[in-house]
BAROVO-488812 format. One record per residue (C-alpha): x negated, y negated, z; residue number from 1. Coordinates in steps of 0.001 Angstrom, whole numbers. Each point is the difference from the previous one (the first is absolute). Example, Ala and Ser with C-alpha at 12.3 -4.5 7.8 and 13.67 -1.06 7.14 Angstrom:
BEGIN
        u        v        w  minu
   -12300     4500     7800     1
    -1370    -3440     -660     2
END
This chain:
BEGIN
        u        v        w  minu
    34774     6236    34615     1
    -1607     3060    -1314     2
    -2763     -217    -2950     3
     -639     3249    -2128     4
    -3363     1230      194     5
     -831     -483    -3098     6
     1155    -3957     -243     7
    -2268     -321     3285     8
    -3247     1432    -1402     9
      693    -2440    -3074    10
      552    -2887     2369    11
    -3618      775     1658    12
    -1523      600    -3261    13
     1195    -3509     -874    14
    -1605    -1416     3054    15
    -3220     2015     -742    16
     -373     -759    -3832    17
     2678    -1959    -1752    18
     -956     1559    -3284    19
      883     3395     1468    20
     3583    -1442      974    21
      173    -1566    -3521    22
     -779     3219    -1955    23
     2399     1818     2004    24
     2984    -2610    -1022    25
     -732     -978    -3434    26
    -3265     1308    -1852    27
     -913    -3253    -2115    28
     -991      -75    -3651    29
    -3587     -449     -420    30
    -1349    -2022    -3283    31
    -3594      408     -470    32
    -1318    -2441    -2770    33
    -3422      782     -802    34
    -2158    -2540    -2536    35
    -2740     1047    -2110    36
    -3292    -1798      641    37
     1972    -3415     1125    38
    -2673    -2607     1524    39
      294     -870     3669    40
     1001    -3654    -1104    41
     1770      527    -3091    42
     3573     -435     1587    43
      647    -3131     1606    44
      926     1298     3386    45
    -3688      767      408    46
     -985    -3430    -1457    47
       73      726    -3582    48
      595    -3498    -1969    49
       44      692    -3552    50
     2612     3282     -437    51
     3493     -694      631    52
     1296     2955     2423    53
     3279    -1170     1038    54
     1648     3195      755    55
    -2972     1175     1599    56
     -379    -3077     2015    57
     3636       38     1225    58
     -392     3656     1228    59
    -3193     -809     1857    60
     1266    -3398     1739    61
     2910     2616     1006    62
    -1942     2147     1451    63
    -3561      446     1705    64
    -3180     -202    -1850    65
    -2764     2220      776    66
    -3155    -1539       27    67
    -1888     2742      907    68
     1207     3091    -1883    69
    -3152     2310    -1083    70
      470     1830    -3389    71
    -2564     2080    -1839    72
    -2710    -1459    -2358    73
     1825     1721    -2820    74
     2975     1261    -1427    75
      563     3894      973    76
    -1458      -28     3592    77
     2891    -2928      951    78
     2431     2408    -1474    79
    -1478     3074     1857    80
      -14    -1883     2923    81
     3426    -1304     -355    82
     1457     3274     -506    83
    -1852     1792     2437    84
     -542    -2229     2978    85
    -3792     1080      -27    86
    -3140    -1375    -1261    87
    -2172      961    -2831    88
    -2306     1442     2214    89
     2633     2716      653    90
     1688      458    -3126    91
    -2993     -531    -2137    92
     1578    -2049    -2051    93
    -2823    -2735     -501    94
      268    -1143    -3300    95
     2201     -319    -2893    96
     2061     3425    -1721    97
    -1341     -296    -3466    98
     2216     1100    -2923    99
     -299     4232     -377   100
    -1910      -81     2757   101
      496     3504     1861   102
      710    -1135     3207   103
     2270    -2281     2252   104
     1055     -598     3193   105
     -122     2987     1792   106
     3258     2658      117   107
     -727      244     3495   108
      653    -3290      618   109
     3902     -907     1424   110
      894    -3086    -1774   111
     2660    -2963     1533   112
     2413      879    -2886   113
       23     3433     2046   114
      389     -936     2707   115
     2848    -2604     -713   116
     1515     2447    -2313   117
      410     2797     3037   118
     1277    -3302     1938   119
     3067      -65    -2717   120
    -1174    -2675    -2098   121
      269     -309    -3455   122
    -3383     -504    -1308   123
    -1125    -1561    -3593   124
    -2977    -1491    -1628   125
        6    -2316    -2851   126
    -3348     -753     -924   127
    -3287      865     -195   128
    -1152     3713     2142   129
    -3754     -157     -564   130
     -657     3511     2097   131
     -240     2656    -2109   132
     1749     1508    -3263   133
    -1884     3037    -1212   134
     2339     1997     1495   135
     3557      -49     1003   136
     -578      490     3650   137
    -1928    -3451      113   138
     3149    -2033    -1581   139
     2191    -2167     2033   140
     3036     2485      -52   141
    -2070     2857     1646   142
    -1398    -2709     2750   143
     3225     -770     1656   144
     2098    -2388    -2979   145
     3040      743    -1215   146
     -784    -2083    -2877   147
    -2450    -1663    -2062   148
     -321    -2518    -3110   149
    -3053    -1797    -1165   150
    -3385     1177     -890   151
    -2672     2748     2113   152
    -3302    -2962     -673   153
     -774    -3578     -183   154
    -1656    -2268    -3186   155
     3439     1303    -2438   156
      855    -1930    -2254   157
     2833    -2356     1156   158
     1866      218    -3455   159
     -508     3387    -1569   160
     -513     1805     3469   161
    -3175     1809    -1462   162
    -3179      125     1715   163
    -2761      702    -2300   164
     1563     2699    -2547   165
     2357     1543     2533   166
     3489    -1371     1089   167
      303     -601     3424   168
     3640     -319      732   169
     2169     2561     1701   170
     3563      322     1261   171
      513     2768     2788   172
    -3516     1901    -1240   173
      917      -87    -3727   174
    -1830    -2500    -2446   175
     2125    -2282    -1577   176
       67    -2639    -2762   177
     1147    -3408     1069   178
       39    -3378    -1204   179
     -774    -2940     1983   180
    -1886    -1712     2341   181
    -1023     2034     3328   182
      586    -2544     2211   183
     3420     -522    -1270   184
      726     3925     -218   185
    -1127      930     3484   186
     2079    -2995     1513   187
     3380     1107    -1932   188
     -572     3736     1312   189
     -162    -1431     3102   190
     2901    -1732      429   191
     1827     2748    -1964   192
    -1493     2495     3056   193
     1324    -2666     2612   194
     3599     -466    -2070   195
      585     3541     -665   196
    -1427     1495     3629   197
     1786     2923     2294   198
     1888    -2293     2534   199
       82     2849     2557   200
    -3965     -251      -99   201
    -2749    -2828      707   202
    -2807     -368    -2916   203
    -3166     -253       71   204
    -1169    -2179    -3245   205
    -3899     -166     -884   206
     -646    -2279    -2424   207
    -3457     -105    -1341   208
     -313    -2572    -2550   209
    -2746       45    -2452   210
      264    -3452     -568   211
    -2591    -1824      716   212
    -2708     2566     -862   213
    -1625     -730    -3831   214
      521      219    -2333   215
     1098    -3463      140   216
     3040      257    -2196   217
     3434    -1875      591   218
     3058    -1566    -2476   219
    -1149    -3277    -1219   220
     2829    -1532     1982   221
    -1624      459     3259   222
    -3080    -1804    -1566   223
     1737    -3354     -891   224
       55    -1614     3835   225
    -3653      961      211   226
    -1682    -1999    -2541   227
    -2424    -1683     2144   228
    -1549     3236      978   229
    -2275     1730    -2525   230
     -717     3848    -1330   231
      432     2707     2470   232
     1519    -2096     2958   233
     2705    -1406    -2304   234
     1034     3510     -985   235
     -413      878     4219   236
     2370    -2899      542   237
     2732     1218    -2578   238
     -293     3596     1056   239
      195    -1241     3865   240
     3018    -1857    -1107   241
     1525     3486    -1666   242
     -492     1811     3313   243
     1546    -3057     1839   244
     2908       51    -2133   245
      703     3570      574   246
     -265      406     3511   247
     2585    -3023      249   248
     2171     2672    -2276   249
     -472     2627     2422   250
     1023    -2035     2948   251
     3128    -1504    -1929   252
     1227     3342     -814   253
     -524      743     4197   254
     2169    -2993      917   255
     2543      345    -2856   256
      273     4486     1098   257
      661    -1617     3610   258
    -3678     1876      872   259
    -2335    -2949      790   260
      563      -44     3617   261
     -656     3524      432   262
    -3315     -116    -1980   263
    -3593     -458     1281   264
    -1939    -1249    -2893   265
    -3880      422      239   266
    -2247    -2148    -2482   267
    -3618     1199     -278   268
    -2867     -161    -2660   269
    -2040     3594     -576   270
    -3562    -1822      528   271
    -1726    -3442     -488   272
      836    -1894    -3238   273
    -2732      121    -2634   274
    -1259    -2911    -2240   275
     2346    -1848     -961   276
     1969      621     2790   277
      -43    -2727     3339   278
    -1393     1607     3057   279
     -947    -3662     1760   280
    -1320      153     3008   281
    -1221     3262     -150   282
    -3315     1168    -1237   283
     -577     2570    -3016   284
     2832     2000    -1888   285
     1893     3210     -793   286
    -2911     2633      403   287
    -1451    -1470     2815   288
      347      827     3764   289
     -762    -3505      761   290
     3853    -2156      792   291
      588     -585    -3423   292
      204     3633     -918   293
     1866     1097     3176   294
     1972    -2701     1291   295
     3307      484    -1753   296
     2659    -2858     -851   297
     3112     1171     1779   298
     3096     -532     2534   299
     3244     1492     1148   300
     3662    -1010     -437   301
     3005     1863     1667   302
     2729    -2946     1197   303
      868      120     3630   304
    -3198     2426     1024   305
    -3033    -1632    -1467   306
     -835    -3198     1343   307
      416    -2605    -2773   308
    -2455    -2950     -656   309
    -2759     1877     1825   310
    -3912      576     -721   311
    -1060     2753     1464   312
    -4066      469      338   313
      163     3177     2018   314
    -2089     2849    -2059   315
     1562     3124    -1448   316
     -616     2483    -2625   317
     1653     1368    -2988   318
     -746     2977     2114   319
     3125    -1314     2345   320
     2843     -103    -2376   321
      380     3919      389   322
     1205      380     3670   323
     1389    -3732      266   324
     2676      738    -2705   325
      184     3683      540   326
     1041     -658     3772   327
     2041    -3046    -1096   328
     1823     2443    -2414   329
      939     2490     2450   330
    -2993     2535    -1524   331
    -1854     2422     2241   332
    -4120     -557      203   333
     -621     3471     1108   334
    -2054     1561    -2768   335
    -3155     1604     -300   336
    -2393    -2505    -1177   337
     -883    -2821     2357   338
      754    -3432     -856   339
    -2377    -2883      365   340
     2697    -2707     -296   341
     2299    -1753     2914   342
     3612     -848      465   343
     -436    -3675     -603   344
     3663    -1049      736   345
     -301    -1290     3047   346
    -2814    -2200    -1760   347
     2372    -1068    -2514   348
     2844     -643     2112   349
    -1026    -1037     3431   350
    -3269    -1710     -634   351
    -1594     2752     1758   352
    -3840      366     -602   353
    -1198     2143    -2817   354
     -320     3510     1505   355
    -3442      879    -1293   356
    -3277     -350     2173   357
    -2022      285    -3728   358
     1164       24    -3691   359
    -1967     2166    -2589   360
     -931    -1637    -3460   361
    -1551     2613    -2140   362
     -940      -77    -3497   363
    -2451     3575      549   364
    -1113     1605     3047   365
    -3270    -1745     -559   366
     1792    -3419     -983   367
     2592    -1397     2752   368
      755    -2712     2696   369
     1744      222     3103   370
     1861    -3021     1462   371
      602     -324     3518   372
     1730    -2702     1521   373
    -1415    -3133    -1906   374
    -2793     1393     -806   375
    -1420     1955    -3313   376
    -2976     2419     -540   377
     -606     1039    -3196   378
    -2386     2405    -1428   379
    -1298        4    -3336   380
     2426    -2520    -1357   381
     -168    -1730    -3395   382
     1755    -2582    -1705   383
     1898     2102    -3096   384
      644    -2355    -2744   385
    -1137    -3157     1471   386
    -2360    -2213    -2578   387
    -1322    -1708     3601   388
     -920     3118     2075   389
     -971    -1559     3586   390
    -3378     1628     1491   391
      723     2969     1926   392
     -984      840     3411   393
    -2953    -1107     1836   394
    -1665     3398     -553   395
      198     -353    -3583   396
    -1201    -3491      231   397
    -3117     1336     2165   398
     -412     2225    -3062   399
      258    -2815    -2846   400
     3694     2074    -1259   401
     2554    -2221     -913   402
     3590      167     -163   403
     1265     2655    -2744   404
     2549     -758    -2532   405
      501     3668     -119   406
     3510     1421     1121   407
    -1777     2602     1879   408
    -3531      205     1714   409
    -1378     3210    -1576   410
    -2084     2515     2068   411
    -3578    -1100    -1582   412
      857    -3024      966   413
      527      780     3727   414
    -2813     2558     -140   415
    -2669    -2641     -955   416
     1214    -2729     1838   417
     1747     1687     3109   418
     3530     -728     1453   419
      629    -3658      334   420
     2179    -1240     2445   421
     1917    -3301      -48   422
     2186    -1468     2784   423
     2360    -2666     -145   424
     2640    -1739     2287   425
     3067     -378    -2188   426
     1410    -2488     2542   427
    -1781    -3221    -1116   428
    -1738     2175    -3211   429
     2534     1181    -1994   430
    -1759     -396    -2906   431
    -3094     2293     1077   432
    -2745    -2111     -519   433
    -1788     -392     3561   434
    -1539     3582      603   435
     -524       86     3704   436
    -1571     3370     -217   437
    -3346    -1254     2090   438
     1990    -2188     1892   439
     2354     2808     1550   440
    -2090     3175      433   441
     1699     1844     2697   442
     3030    -1106    -1612   443
     -945     1298    -3253   444
     -966     3436     1781   445
     3160      299     1443   446
     1953     -142    -2830   447
    -2732     1807    -2243   448
      581     2747     2650   449
     4062     -394     -542   450
     -411      149    -4092   451
    -2005     3442      713   452
     2615     1373     2014   453
     2478    -1051    -2821   454
    -2140     1748    -2445   455
    -1211     3313     1634   456
     2665     2228    -1407   457
      353    -1797    -3315   458
      314     2719    -2420   459
    -1215      -48    -3788   460
     1558    -2232    -2673   461
     2830     2183    -1854   462
    -1429    -1367    -3041   463
    -3502     1472      -42   464
     -299     3040    -2505   465
     3508     -932    -1481   466
     -410    -3190    -1940   467
     -293     2123    -3317   468
     3280     1458    -1411   469
      163     3764    -1045   470
      820      812    -3302   471
     3619      358     1080   472
      -65    -3259      764   473
    -1600    -1685    -2788   474
     3345    -1501     -980   475
     2850     -623     1948   476
     3042     1474     -669   477
     3498    -1062     -592   478
     1848     1689     3380   479
END
């Protein structure tokens, strides 16, 4: 029996890389759920006890929980890393893109949406963009998305959709006025897109909820089950319950339209949770390069492809989603800008070890960390938003400086006290309490050299000299 040459090539590819053969056979839908400011242990599947997240927990139980997925300390940098597969040191997106700032994700960057669109995907985003809006060239529909619904920034009012005096609610680049709680509206739109999608194309649906980011607002009915909680924690519980309900609706729509079995679902937070979020047992909060700021709450789910009931400790970074998903979707990774991310599909599906020998966590070129195996070296770290900041590195102790509660170590502090280093073994000290810098000098030297290698070509932060709005950006124009 003869075999067609192309069929033989596909058969050979299937032995070398199962993802290639599957993409060649049938490209999966990809639904990426990004939850804003979610704490590491707010959901039940990661140890949460006081907030009910049945839809999320069901998905997690039927998939693989990622216990060591690294994100960025704050919002825009994680979104940039996700969209480009590149660290902040290469995109320049180290911090939040503020309203009217005359910068965003550099236009020289190819996005995941670009790559998947080129591979034949319909692409849509429902939710928060946060990668630039001062010029139409920076908006989602100029960056590879066929459709955008939602908002450009965070901290908008959940009911009025105002951010300060500006209405921050859009459909395909046009400002619109709508009534409704944002979480409800985003879920409704996501379900509409799934229901009405072109059946001849696979779908990449990116759903970056603004929940559970402040302001802490939610309809009263979501607060009733949480009478035992107080203040902002009660409101966050209600907000997360609303997000859980929304995710349940999205999954139900995939099921009723017959698309669930061919849909990969990824769930992740964009950074560590700030108070009143629960990051137990991690140290610190959003804004820090300690684990509480950069270890995400995450899982993957795809029936028949991602193992169910599994928890993976293998380290990966948000930059890995780009090459993994583009390759899975049959797209090309041929591009001008070199990728920092690596294909983690064998790790997710076959239990292979992490493809990384080292992972970079970076807040700025002066504030960074590197993880190598179970070890993590922190340079100039601080405990953002922590009321009880543990003391800093041994060098800082020797100089009498205690850990800072600031979200960033400023240049003056570094100049006065010098570079501070701290070393932790995450295998038995996930809370980063026991600094082994003085105990392991050779390991510190080797890891500091690896960190220097990461940082040697770090670009200048894009926000430098671009934060202040010009006259033409003094008030956001309706588009």
